[in-house]
KESE-622656 format. One line per field, with one value per atom (N, C-alpha, C): residue in three letters; atom name; x, y, z. Coordinates in pm, whole numbers, padded with zeros to 5 digits. Layout:
REM KESE-622656
residuo = ala / ...
atomo = CA / ...
u = X / ...
v = Y / ...
w = Z / ...
This chain:
REM KESE-622656
residuo = met / met / met / ala / ala / ala / ser / ser / ser / ile / ile / ile / ile / ile / ile / gln / gln / gln / val / val / val / gly / gly / gly / met / met / met / ala / ala / ala / asp / asp / asp / leu / leu / leu / lys / lys / lys / leu / leu / leu / ala / ala / ala / arg / arg / arg / ala / ala / ala / pro / pro / pro / asp / asp / asp / lys / lys / lys / leu / leu / leu / met / met / met / thr / thr / thr / ala / ala / ala / gly / gly / gly / leu / leu / leu / gly / gly / gly / ser / ser / ser / cys / cys / cys / ile / ile / ile / gly / gly / gly / ile / ile / ile / cys / cys / cys / ile / ile / ile / ile / ile / ile / asp / asp / asp / arg / arg / arg / ser / ser / ser / ile / ile / ile / lys / lys / lys / leu / leu / leu / ala / ala / ala / cys / cys / cys / leu / leu / leu / ala / ala / ala / his / his / his / ile / ile / ile / met / met / met / leu / leu / leu / pro / pro / pro / ser / ser / ser / ser / ser / ser / glu / glu / glu / gln / gln / gln / ala / ala / ala / lys / lys / lys / asn / asn / asn / pro / pro / pro / glu / glu / glu / asn / asn / asn / lys / lys / lys / ala / ala / ala / lys / lys / lys / phe / phe / phe / ala / ala / ala / asp / asp / asp / ser / ser / ser / ala / ala / ala / leu / leu / leu / glu / glu / glu / val / val / val / val / val / val / leu / leu / leu / glu / glu / glu / glu / glu / glu / met / met / met / thr / thr / thr / lys / lys / lys / ala / ala / ala / gly / gly / gly / ala / ala / ala / ser / ser / ser / arg / arg / arg / ala / ala / ala / arg / arg / arg / leu / leu / leu / gln / gln / gln / ala / ala / ala / lys / lys / lys / ile / ile / ile / ala / ala / ala / gly / gly / gly / gly / gly / gly / ala / ala / ala / gln / gln / gln / met / met / met / phe / phe / phe / lys / lys / lys / phe / phe / phe / ser / ser / ser / gly / gly / gly / glu / glu / glu / ser / ser / ser / asp / asp / asp / ile / ile / ile / met / met / met / lys / lys / lys / ile / ile / ile / gly / gly / gly / glu / glu / glu / arg / arg / arg / asn / asn / asn / gly / gly / gly / leu / leu / leu / ala / ala / ala / val / val / val / glu / glu / glu / ala / ala / ala / asn / asn / asn / leu / leu / leu / ser / ser / ser / lys / lys / lys / his / his / his / lys / lys / lys / ile / ile / ile / pro / pro / pro / leu / leu / leu / leu / leu / leu / ala / ala / ala / lys / lys / lys / asp / asp / asp / thr / thr / thr / gly / gly / gly / gly / gly / gly / asn / asn / asn / tyr / tyr / tyr / gly / gly / gly / arg / arg / arg / thr / thr / thr / ile / ile / ile / thr / thr / thr / phe / phe / phe / asp / asp / asp / pro / pro / pro / glu / glu / glu / thr / thr / thr / gly / gly / gly / asp / asp / asp / leu / leu / leu / leu / leu / leu / val / val / val / arg / arg / arg / thr / thr / thr / ile / ile / ile / gly / gly / gly / his / his / his / gly / gly / gly / glu / glu / glu / arg / arg / arg / ile / ile / ile / ile / ile / ile
atomo = N / CA / C / N / CA / C / N / CA / C / N / CA / C / N / CA / C / N / CA / C / N / CA / C / N / CA / C / N / CA / C / N / CA / C / N / CA / C / N / CA / C / N / CA / C / N / CA / C / N / CA / C / N / CA / C / N / CA / C / N / CA / C / N / CA / C / N / CA / C / N / CA / C / N / CA / C / N / CA / C / N / CA / C / N / CA / C / N / CA / C / N / CA / C / N / CA / C / N / CA / C / N / CA / C / N / CA / C / N / CA / C / N / CA / C / N / CA / C / N / CA / C / N / CA / C / N / CA / C / N / CA / C / N / CA / C / N / CA / C / N / CA / C / N / CA / C / N / CA / C / N / CA / C / N / CA / C / N / CA / C / N / CA / C / N / CA / C / N / CA / C / N / CA / C / N / CA / C / N / CA / C / N / CA / C / N / CA / C / N / CA / C / N / CA / C / N / CA / C / N / CA / C / N / CA / C / N / CA / C / N / CA / C / N / CA / C / N / CA / C / N / CA / C / N / CA / C / N / CA / C / N / CA / C / N / CA / C / N / CA / C / N / CA / C / N / CA / C / N / CA / C / N / CA / C / N / CA / C / N / CA / C / N / CA / C / N / CA / C / N / CA / C / N / CA / C / N / CA / C / N / CA / C / N / CA / C / N / CA / C / N / CA / C / N / CA / C / N / CA / C / N / CA / C / N / CA / C / N / CA / C / N / CA / C / N / CA / C / N / CA / C / N / CA / C / N / CA / C / N / CA / C / N / CA / C / N / CA / C / N / CA / C / N / CA / C / N / CA / C / N / CA / C / N / CA / C / N / CA / C / N / CA / C / N / CA / C / N / CA / C / N / CA / C / N / CA / C / N / CA / C / N / CA / C / N / CA / C / N / CA / C / N / CA / C / N / CA / C / N / CA / C / N / CA / C / N / CA / C / N / CA / C / N / CA / C / N / CA / C / N / CA / C / N / CA / C / N / CA / C / N / CA / C / N / CA / C / N / CA / C / N / CA / C / N / CA / C / N / CA / C / N / CA / C / N / CA / C / N / CA / C / N / CA / C / N / CA / C / N / CA / C / N / CA / C / N / CA / C / N / CA / C / N / CA / C / N / CA / C / N / CA / C / N / CA / C / N / CA / C / N / CA / C / N / CA / C / N / CA / C / N / CA / C / N / CA / C / N / CA / C / N / CA / C / N / CA / C / N / CA / C / N / CA / C / N / CA / C / N / CA / C / N / CA / C / N / CA / C / N / CA / C / N / CA / C / N / CA / C / N / CA / C
u = 02314 / 02256 / 02123 / 02112 / 01988 / 01879 / 01758 / 01646 / 01542 / 01457 / 01348 / 01221 / 01158 / 01035 / 00917 / 00836 / 00720 / 00603 / 00539 / 00421 / 00304 / 00203 / 00088 / -00012 / -00118 / -00225 / -00297 / -00330 / -00397 / -00313 / -00182 / -00086 / 00015 / 00087 / 00198 / 00304 / 00431 / 00542 / 00652 / 00732 / 00848 / 00974 / 01080 / 01211 / 01319 / 01432 / 01552 / 01657 / 01740 / 01849 / 01935 / 01985 / 01995 / 01875 / 01773 / 01656 / 01582 / 01504 / 01425 / 01280 / 01189 / 01046 / 01000 / 00916 / 00870 / 00723 / 00651 / 00514 / 00491 / 00411 / 00382 / 00233 / 00198 / 00057 / -00011 / 00063 / -00002 / -00069 / -00200 / -00278 / -00338 / -00466 / -00527 / -00481 / -00424 / -00369 / -00249 / -00214 / -00097 / -00005 / 00124 / 00227 / 00273 / 00251 / 00295 / 00425 / 00533 / 00664 / 00701 / 00722 / 00757 / 00894 / 00980 / 01114 / 01158 / 01233 / 01310 / 01455 / 01514 / 01648 / 01755 / 01739 / 01847 / 01866 / 01758 / 01773 / 01751 / 01737 / 01722 / 01610 / 01496 / 01375 / 01270 / 01208 / 01107 / 00984 / 00874 / 00750 / 00690 / 00630 / 00558 / 00417 / 00319 / 00178 / 00121 / 00052 / -00013 / -00162 / -00209 / -00350 / -00434 / -00559 / -00651 / -00757 / -00799 / -00912 / -00881 / -00949 / -00916 / -00957 / -01070 / -01119 / -01189 / -01166 / -01233 / -01371 / -01402 / -01525 / -01653 / -01654 / -01775 / -01768 / -01662 / -01642 / -01739 / -01790 / -01878 / -01797 / -01671 / -01585 / -01447 / -01431 / -01305 / -01201 / -01218 / -01130 / -00984 / -00958 / -00819 / -00775 / -00711 / -00672 / -00573 / -00493 / -00393 / -00458 / -00586 / -00655 / -00687 / -00692 / -00742 / -00634 / -00636 / -00535 / -00534 / -00651 / -00656 / -00609 / -00666 / -00632 / -00494 / -00449 / -00315 / -00209 / -00224 / -00124 / -00120 / -00235 / -00239 / -00156 / -00175 / -00102 / 00048 / 00082 / 00223 / 00290 / 00226 / 00284 / 00302 / 00202 / 00209 / 00324 / 00332 / 00435 / 00576 / 00590 / 00723 / 00769 / 00677 / 00712 / 00754 / 00680 / 00715 / 00855 / 00893 / 01023 / 01136 / 01105 / 01210 / 01215 / 01123 / 01123 / 01071 / 01116 / 01067 / 00971 / 00851 / 00754 / 00810 / 00891 / 00948 / 01044 / 01100 / 01196 / 01134 / 01008 / 00945 / 00929 / 00954 / 00936 / 00867 / 00800 / 00722 / 00751 / 00731 / 00727 / 00610 / 00543 / 00429 / 00434 / 00371 / 00359 / 00230 / 00175 / 00052 / -00057 / -00179 / -00291 / -00327 / -00310 / -00341 / -00492 / -00535 / -00672 / -00661 / -00684 / -00656 / -00765 / -00886 / -00996 / -01067 / -01120 / -01199 / -01344 / -01405 / -01547 / -01614 / -01734 / -01808 / -01877 / -01900 / -01966 / -01867 / -01921 / -01839 / -01818 / -01873 / -01867 / -01723 / -01690 / -01559 / -01552 / -01666 / -01669 / -01582 / -01570 / -01491 / -01343 / -01310 / -01170 / -01095 / -01086 / -01029 / -00882 / -00804 / -00663 / -00643 / -00716 / -00706 / -00752 / -00864 / -00915 / -00817 / -00754 / -00652 / -00537 / -00490 / -00379 / -00412 / -00530 / -00572 / -00584 / -00639 / -00656 / -00522 / -00428 / -00295 / -00226 / -00228 / -00162 / -00227 / -00360 / -00430 / -00393 / -00384 / -00350 / -00204 / -00113 / 00026 / 00035 / -00037 / -00039 / -00097 / -00204 / -00269 / -00170 / -00084 / 00014 / 00149 / 00153 / 00274 / 00395 / 00370 / 00477 / 00505 / 00624 / 00653 / 00656 / 00593 / 00594 / 00708 / 00815 / 00935 / 00923 / 00850 / 00840 / 00719 / 00666 / 00554 / 00561 / 00511 / 00496 / 00355 / 00257 / 00118 / 00046 / -00072 / -00156 / -00123 / -00162 / -00142 / -00241 / -00215 / -00306 / -00228 / -00121 / -00036 / 00002 / 00029 / 00065 / 00211 / 00240 / 00375 / 00413 / 00542 / 00601 / 00707 / 00707 / 00802 / 00888 / 01011 / 01104 / 01159 / 01145 / 01185 / 01305 / 01409 / 01536 / 01555 / 01545 / 01564 / 01707 / 01802 / 01941 / 01956 / 01896 / 01915 / 01789 / 01673 / 01546 / 01501 / 01574 / 01538 / 01415 / 01327 / 01211 / 01224 / 01247 / 01257 / 01117 / 01077 / 00945 / 00964 / 00912 / 00921 / 00783 / 00778 / 00652 / 00670 / 00559 / 00564 / 00536 / 00629 / 00611 / 00645 / 00678 / 00712 / 00846 / 00922 / 01056 / 01057 / 01173 / 01187 / 01263 / 01238 / 01309 / 01316 / 01408 / 01423 / 01376 / 01288 / 01242 / 01280
v = 00349 / 00481 / 00468 / 00533 / 00526 / 00611 / 00564 / 00643 / 00659 / 00759 / 00784 / 00733 / 00638 / 00577 / 00653 / 00712 / 00791 / 00699 / 00724 / 00650 / 00748 / 00718 / 00806 / 00783 / 00864 / 00849 / 00718 / 00646 / 00516 / 00418 / 00417 / 00338 / 00281 / 00178 / 00128 / 00070 / 00082 / 00032 / -00020 / -00112 / -00166 / -00108 / -00106 / -00063 / -00131 / -00153 / -00202 / -00092 / -00087 / 00008 / -00019 / 00084 / 00223 / 00311 / 00250 / 00330 / 00377 / 00485 / 00540 / 00552 / 00558 / 00572 / 00710 / 00776 / 00910 / 00925 / 00996 / 01034 / 01176 / 01249 / 01389 / 01402 / 01512 / 01543 / 01464 / 01427 / 01360 / 01466 / 01474 / 01560 / 01468 / 01431 / 01334 / 01192 / 01174 / 01043 / 01009 / 00881 / 00837 / 00758 / 00787 / 00709 / 00602 / 00476 / 00364 / 00311 / 00318 / 00273 / 00147 / 00039 / -00090 / -00131 / -00183 / -00220 / -00353 / -00430 / -00543 / -00499 / -00451 / -00391 / -00489 / -00617 / -00712 / -00732 / -00715 / -00728 / -00594 / -00487 / -00351 / -00341 / -00400 / -00397 / -00316 / -00222 / -00138 / -00125 / -00087 / -00060 / 00067 / 00145 / 00266 / 00256 / 00265 / 00267 / 00404 / 00468 / 00599 / 00572 / 00556 / 00521 / 00646 / 00637 / 00750 / 00736 / 00613 / 00589 / 00475 / 00477 / 00380 / 00235 / 00214 / 00077 / 00053 / -00066 / -00105 / -00164 / -00191 / -00262 / -00187 / -00053 / 00021 / 00084 / 00058 / 00122 / 00068 / 00160 / 00119 / 00048 / 00090 / 00033 / 00002 / -00115 / -00148 / -00215 / -00203 / -00274 / -00231 / -00101 / -00055 / -00076 / -00187 / -00225 / -00127 / -00058 / 00036 / 00162 / 00181 / 00301 / 00299 / 00178 / 00161 / 00105 / 00149 / 00105 / -00047 / -00107 / -00251 / -00334 / -00310 / -00392 / -00360 / -00235 / -00200 / -00279 / -00290 / -00362 / -00510 / -00567 / -00707 / -00723 / -00630 / -00636 / -00615 / -00517 / -00491 / -00618 / -00685 / -00806 / -00915 / -00931 / -01031 / -01001 / -00876 / -00838 / -00845 / -00800 / -00803 / -00946 / -01032 / -01173 / -01238 / -01210 / -01263 / -01219 / -01096 / -01040 / -01082 / -01168 / -01222 / -01169 / -01082 / -01027 / -01130 / -01117 / -01200 / -01116 / -01167 / -01092 / -01062 / -01150 / -01132 / -01013 / -00973 / -00862 / -00729 / -00726 / -00603 / -00500 / -00374 / -00260 / -00150 / -00058 / 00045 / 00184 / 00282 / 00424 / 00482 / 00581 / 00641 / 00793 / 00858 / 01004 / 01043 / 01158 / 01210 / 01221 / 01194 / 01193 / 01329 / 01433 / 01569 / 01596 / 01695 / 01747 / 01875 / 01865 / 01976 / 02083 / 02050 / 02146 / 02146 / 02260 / 02274 / 02243 / 02161 / 02131 / 02165 / 02219 / 02247 / 02119 / 02110 / 01992 / 01894 / 01793 / 01697 / 01565 / 01553 / 01426 / 01386 / 01260 / 01207 / 01165 / 01158 / 01109 / 01193 / 01323 / 01410 / 01415 / 01353 / 01351 / 01236 / 01245 / 01136 / 01111 / 01217 / 01200 / 01123 / 01161 / 01093 / 00948 / 00928 / 00791 / 00706 / 00766 / 00694 / 00650 / 00742 / 00710 / 00596 / 00601 / 00494 / 00361 / 00363 / 00241 / 00181 / 00266 / 00218 / 00153 / 00222 / 00167 / 00036 / 00028 / -00096 / -00211 / -00182 / -00287 / -00331 / -00237 / -00275 / -00367 / -00330 / -00410 / -00549 / -00554 / -00681 / -00775 / -00720 / -00801 / -00809 / -00757 / -00763 / -00697 / -00582 / -00503 / -00385 / -00379 / -00267 / -00132 / -00032 / 00105 / 00178 / 00205 / 00267 / 00417 / 00484 / 00630 / 00675 / 00793 / 00850 / 01002 / 01062 / 01207 / 01228 / 01234 / 01240 / 01354 / 01387 / 01489 / 01628 / 01728 / 01866 / 01905 / 02020 / 02069 / 02109 / 02036 / 02067 / 01939 / 01958 / 01845 / 01806 / 01690 / 01637 / 01571 / 01575 / 01496 / 01410 / 01281 / 01192 / 01116 / 01086 / 01004 / 00897 / 00771 / 00657 / 00589 / 00566 / 00512 / 00368 / 00268 / 00129 / 00097 / 00180 / 00160 / 00181 / 00288 / 00328 / 00311 / 00304 / 00303 / 00443 / 00546 / 00684 / 00727 / 00800 / 00858 / 01010 / 01075 / 01220 / 01277 / 01363 / 01426 / 01574 / 01622 / 01765 / 01827 / 01948 / 02020 / 02162 / 02229 / 02372 / 02444 / 02526 / 02603 / 02531 / 02402 / 02328 / 02256 / 02294 / 02239 / 02095 / 02034 / 01894 / 01823 / 01693 / 01615 / 01470 / 01398 / 01255 / 01178 / 01083 / 00998 / 00853
w = -01066 / -01047 / -00973 / -00862 / -00782 / -00845 / -00833 / -00882 / -00772 / -00789 / -00695 / -00760 / -00695 / -00746 / -00689 / -00778 / -00738 / -00706 / -00593 / -00552 / -00553 / -00632 / -00643 / -00531 / -00532 / -00434 / -00459 / -00351 / -00361 / -00443 / -00414 / -00489 / -00391 / -00432 / -00352 / -00444 / -00399 / -00479 / -00387 / -00440 / -00371 / -00431 / -00349 / -00398 / -00317 / -00382 / -00316 / -00321 / -00216 / -00216 / -00340 / -00406 / -00364 / -00404 / -00469 / -00507 / -00381 / -00398 / -00288 / -00334 / -00238 / -00265 / -00221 / -00301 / -00267 / -00300 / -00211 / -00240 / -00192 / -00268 / -00235 / -00205 / -00143 / -00123 / -00015 / 00091 / 00203 / 00289 / 00281 / 00369 / 00474 / 00456 / 00547 / 00514 / 00395 / 00356 / 00444 / 00444 / 00520 / 00430 / 00442 / 00377 / 00475 / 00439 / 00522 / 00462 / 00537 / 00492 / 00569 / 00496 / 00557 / 00502 / 00589 / 00546 / 00607 / 00529 / 00578 / 00562 / 00671 / 00665 / 00620 / 00654 / 00624 / 00474 / 00397 / 00251 / 00180 / 00258 / 00205 / 00103 / 00141 / 00058 / 00134 / 00066 / 00129 / 00041 / 00105 / 00033 / 00089 / 00002 / 00041 / -00015 / 00075 / 00035 / 00072 / -00022 / -00001 / 00011 / 00136 / 00157 / 00176 / 00136 / 00144 / 00252 / 00280 / 00370 / 00468 / 00585 / 00688 / 00659 / 00591 / 00578 / 00444 / 00390 / 00265 / 00293 / 00421 / 00454 / 00418 / 00433 / 00399 / 00259 / 00187 / 00057 / -00048 / -00129 / -00239 / -00347 / -00364 / -00466 / -00406 / -00342 / -00275 / -00365 / -00499 / -00590 / -00581 / -00562 / -00549 / -00405 / -00379 / -00243 / -00181 / -00261 / -00210 / -00150 / -00173 / -00128 / 00022 / 00081 / 00218 / 00310 / 00437 / 00535 / 00551 / 00561 / 00587 / 00467 / 00351 / 00235 / 00178 / 00190 / 00141 / 00216 / 00345 / 00424 / 00387 / 00354 / 00309 / 00180 / 00086 / -00041 / -00017 / 00069 / 00100 / 00153 / 00248 / 00306 / 00201 / 00117 / 00010 / -00086 / -00133 / -00230 / -00170 / -00047 / 00016 / 00042 / 00083 / 00106 / -00026 / -00134 / -00266 / -00308 / -00268 / -00307 / -00212 / -00114 / -00028 / 00114 / 00150 / 00286 / 00386 / 00509 / 00618 / 00702 / 00726 / 00807 / 00946 / 00998 / 01132 / 01138 / 01024 / 01022 / 00982 / 00946 / 00897 / 01007 / 00969 / 01059 / 00979 / 01052 / 00984 / 01037 / 00949 / 00983 / 00904 / 00962 / 00892 / 00901 / 00803 / 00803 / 00733 / 00772 / 00712 / 00817 / 00775 / 00868 / 00925 / 00845 / 00890 / 00883 / 00958 / 00949 / 00867 / 00738 / 00646 / 00649 / 00692 / 00689 / 00823 / 00860 / 00984 / 00953 / 01038 / 01025 / 01157 / 01149 / 01273 / 01319 / 01447 / 01502 / 01562 / 01623 / 01697 / 01622 / 01503 / 01432 / 01396 / 01424 / 01389 / 01242 / 01176 / 01038 / 00945 / 00972 / 00886 / 00928 / 01038 / 01085 / 01017 / 00886 / 00806 / 00844 / 00859 / 00892 / 01021 / 01124 / 01253 / 01242 / 01172 / 01153 / 01072 / 00971 / 00894 / 00985 / 01068 / 01158 / 01252 / 01312 / 01404 / 01330 / 01210 / 01132 / 01092 / 01050 / 01010 / 01130 / 01244 / 01363 / 01407 / 01401 / 01439 / 01346 / 01215 / 01119 / 01132 / 01160 / 01184 / 01306 / 01410 / 01533 / 01507 / 01431 / 01396 / 01328 / 01243 / 01169 / 01241 / 01365 / 01450 / 01384 / 01318 / 01257 / 01349 / 01409 / 01499 / 01426 / 01488 / 01435 / 01505 / 01429 / 01486 / 01502 / 01412 / 01418 / 01339 / 01378 / 01303 / 01309 / 01202 / 01194 / 01138 / 01230 / 01189 / 01259 / 01206 / 01266 / 01214 / 01291 / 01249 / 01143 / 01078 / 00974 / 00849 / 00820 / 00705 / 00631 / 00502 / 00417 / 00429 / 00376 / 00383 / 00250 / 00219 / 00112 / 00177 / 00145 / 00213 / 00113 / 00157 / 00080 / 00174 / 00135 / 00219 / 00155 / 00236 / 00189 / 00238 / 00149 / 00188 / 00236 / 00199 / 00241 / 00392 / 00442 / 00582 / 00668 / 00604 / 00679 / 00717 / 00672 / 00705 / 00625 / 00694 / 00629 / 00640 / 00525 / 00518 / 00502 / 00595 / 00592 / 00567 / 00453 / 00419 / 00427 / 00482 / 00495 / 00447 / 00424 / 00393 / 00525 / 00566 / 00687 / 00816 / 00809 / 00929 / 00913 / 00812 / 00793 / 00744 / 00764 / 00727 / 00837 / 00846 / 00944 / 00899 / 00960 / 00930 / 01052 / 01027 / 01137 / 01106
């Protein structure tokens, strides 16, 4: 019997098919979905911020794009994944609120997206698809069986990437 494994904010979890991974409430946060299709093992990380380097409290590694990816790679390798076979899909990174001025500091969603893509590139993990940006939240479900990422939104429908 397949189950849906819930991933909270600033959290990450692994699953093997037929189980699926799900996270809700992706606004400026990004869901990073990594899969090794040959063994049907996947991981979903719900990151909140682009970098642990300036953080006052970087202890929760799943909270940041850079450190979350390090943990994902470590956990997936321990579970039998090959780094050479890993592929990624991402969703989230919205700009949920309007701010006046030109400062990029408040553009957390955009900064998260750039940081996630840079870290995937650094680790040579191909990004197969993304559903990022906009000004609306997302709920995602990742299927290790197929590699499909179901993205549901309010007012913008749903789609599989």
